[in-house]
C-alpha positions as CSV (number, residue, x, y, z in Angstrom):
1,M,85.5,94.5,113.7
2,T,82.2,92.5,114.8
3,D,83.1,88.6,115.6
4,P,83.5,87.0,112.3
5,R,82.0,83.8,113.8
6,H,78.5,85.1,113.4
7,K,77.3,83.5,109.9
8,E,75.7,86.8,108.7
9,D,79.1,88.6,109.0
10,M,81.4,85.8,107.4
11,S,80.0,86.4,103.8
12,E,80.6,90.1,103.6
13,H,83.9,89.3,105.6
14,A,85.3,86.3,103.2
15,A,84.7,89.0,100.4
16,L,86.9,91.8,102.3
17,Y,89.1,89.1,102.9
18,A,90.0,87.9,99.5
19,L,90.3,91.4,98.3
20,E,92.9,92.3,101.3
21,A,90.5,95.2,102.1
22,L,90.3,94.6,105.7
23,G,92.7,96.7,108.0
24,D,95.9,94.2,109.0
25,D,94.1,93.7,112.5
26,E,91.1,92.5,110.9
27,Q,92.8,90.3,108.2
28,R,94.8,88.8,111.1
29,Q,91.6,87.9,113.2
30,F,89.7,86.7,110.1
31,K,92.6,84.3,109.3
32,Q,92.0,82.7,112.9
33,A,88.4,82.5,112.7
34,L,88.8,80.5,109.3
35,E,90.5,77.8,111.0
36,T,87.5,77.0,112.9
37,A,85.1,78.3,110.2
38,P,82.8,75.5,108.8
39,P,83.8,74.6,105.3
40,E,81.3,76.5,103.3
41,V,82.7,79.4,104.7
42,W,86.4,78.1,103.2
43,Q,84.6,77.5,100.3
44,Q,83.5,80.8,100.0
45,V,86.5,82.5,100.5
46,A,88.1,80.1,97.8
47,A,85.4,81.7,95.6
48,F,86.2,84.8,96.1
49,Q,90.0,84.5,95.7
50,E,89.4,83.1,92.4
51,V,87.0,86.0,91.1
52,V,90.2,88.6,92.6
53,Q,92.4,86.8,90.6
54,E,90.4,86.7,87.3
55,L,89.7,90.5,87.4
56,A,92.9,91.3,88.3
57,F,94.7,89.7,84.9
58,S,91.3,89.8,83.1
59,G,92.2,93.1,81.3
60,P,94.8,94.2,78.9
61,A,97.8,95.6,79.9
62,I,97.9,99.1,79.2
63,A,101.0,100.9,79.1
64,P,101.2,104.7,80.2
65,P,102.3,106.9,77.3
66,A,105.7,107.5,76.6
67,S,106.2,111.1,77.9
68,L,104.6,110.4,81.2
69,K,106.7,107.3,81.6
70,A,109.7,109.6,80.9
71,K,108.7,112.0,83.2
72,L,108.0,109.2,86.0
73,M,111.4,107.4,85.6
74,A,113.1,110.9,85.6
75,R,111.2,112.0,88.8
76,I,112.3,108.9,90.3
77,A,116.0,109.1,89.4
78,Q,115.9,112.3,91.2
79,E,114.1,111.3,94.3
80,P,116.4,110.3,97.0
81,Q,115.6,107.0,97.9
82,E,114.9,105.8,101.3
83,R,117.6,103.0,102.7
84,P,116.2,99.9,104.6
85,G,118.2,99.1,107.1
86,G,119.8,102.7,108.4
87,G,121.6,103.3,105.0
88,T,123.9,100.1,104.8
89,F,122.6,99.4,101.1
90,T,122.4,101.3,97.9
91,F,121.6,100.1,95.1
92,V,121.5,102.0,91.1
93,R,118.9,100.1,88.7
94,S,119.9,99.7,85.4
95,G,117.7,102.4,84.2
96,Q,118.8,105.2,86.1
97,G,121.5,107.4,86.3
98,A,122.7,109.5,83.1
99,W,125.6,108.8,81.1
100,R,127.8,112.0,81.0
101,D,130.1,112.8,77.7
102,L,133.5,112.8,78.7
103,G,135.2,113.5,75.1
104,S,137.0,111.4,72.7
105,G,134.1,108.7,72.9
106,V,134.2,108.5,76.2
107,S,131.4,108.3,78.6
108,M,130.6,107.2,82.2
109,K,127.5,107.1,84.5
110,L,128.1,107.6,88.2
111,L,127.3,104.9,90.7
112,F,128.2,105.9,93.6
113,N,130.5,109.1,94.8
114,D,132.3,108.9,98.0
115,S,132.9,112.6,98.7
116,A,135.0,112.2,101.9
117,G,137.3,109.5,100.6
118,A,137.5,111.3,96.9
119,R,136.0,108.0,95.6
120,A,134.0,107.0,92.9
121,T,132.4,104.0,91.3
122,M,131.3,104.3,87.8
123,L,130.5,102.4,84.4
124,L,133.1,104.0,81.6
125,R,132.0,103.3,77.8
126,L,134.4,103.5,74.9
127,A,133.0,103.9,72.2
128,P,134.7,102.0,68.9
129,G,137.7,104.7,68.2
130,G,137.0,106.0,71.8
131,T,140.3,107.1,73.9
132,L,140.6,108.2,77.6
133,V,143.6,110.4,78.4
134,A,146.5,109.9,79.9
135,H,146.4,110.2,84.0
136,R,148.2,110.0,87.3
137,H,146.3,108.3,89.9
138,R,145.9,110.1,93.2
139,Q,144.8,106.6,94.7
140,V,144.1,103.1,93.9
141,E,141.9,102.8,90.5
142,E,140.4,99.3,89.6
143,F,139.0,98.6,86.1
144,Y,136.8,95.5,85.2
145,V,136.2,94.8,81.7
146,L,132.3,94.0,81.2
147,E,131.6,94.0,77.5
148,G,133.9,94.4,74.7
149,N,137.9,95.0,74.9
150,C,140.6,97.9,75.0
151,I,144.4,98.9,75.3
152,C,145.0,99.9,79.1
153,A,148.1,100.4,80.1
154,G,149.7,98.6,77.3
155,E,148.2,95.8,77.7
156,F,144.9,94.3,75.9
157,L,141.9,93.5,78.1
158,Q,139.2,91.8,77.4
159,A,135.5,90.7,78.9
160,G,136.2,89.4,82.4
161,D,139.9,91.1,82.8
162,Y,140.6,93.3,85.8
163,H,143.1,95.5,86.0
164,R,144.7,97.3,89.5
165,A,146.7,100.7,89.2
166,E,148.2,101.7,92.1
167,A,148.4,105.3,94.0
168,G,151.0,107.7,91.9
169,S,150.9,104.9,88.6
170,I,150.2,107.2,85.3
171,H,147.8,105.5,83.2
172,P,149.1,106.2,79.5
173,I,146.1,106.8,76.5
174,T,143.5,104.0,77.0
175,S,141.8,103.3,73.8
176,S,139.3,100.7,72.2
177,E,139.2,100.0,68.9
178,E,135.5,98.0,69.1
179,G,134.1,99.3,72.1
180,C,134.3,98.9,75.9
181,L,132.1,98.9,78.9
182,A,134.1,98.6,82.1
183,L,133.5,99.2,85.8
184,V,135.9,101.6,87.4
185,M,136.9,102.4,90.9
186,T,138.9,105.4,91.2
187,S,139.9,108.4,92.8
188,T,137.6,111.7,91.7
189,Q,141.0,113.8,92.5
190,N,143.2,112.2,89.1
191,E,145.0,114.4,87.4
192,P,145.7,114.4,83.9
193,A,149.3,113.4,82.6
194,G,151.2,114.5,79.7
């Protein structure tokens, strides 16, 4: 970059700066040069920034065709997301992942699967009248009701209620007359119980 203090370069750089079209180093250099620039350069930058803002928000919002959006969202959901910080955080957005029908009015959406520890975190939805089969717990199971209500281990649970089942315990049928959405952390090796 030529020295932006030269008056003939300032106008061009002011426009590129407002558009954030300079390279990172040039953007920093021009910003530093602005500290000692005459007031007319500041006014020029402000005018360019105002034009950039008006152009950015003046056109109508155009939604992509539904088919394109669906394809794009499906592709994003399938691609592994980079994990900043060495993989220390996992995020699942509300539109990501698929609900899987388990039958008898029950569906689940897997949020996390720890195959090494044989554990899973999921959303479990019981439709009105839905029933979850009786099962034996290989590990601790935690069940937090987010919406609706259900009968779990003979107890009426509603939104905000928490239930923990210890390893080796048997859950009788869990059912919901009105429908229920729960966050469940459980073993992936639970067994049906008769």
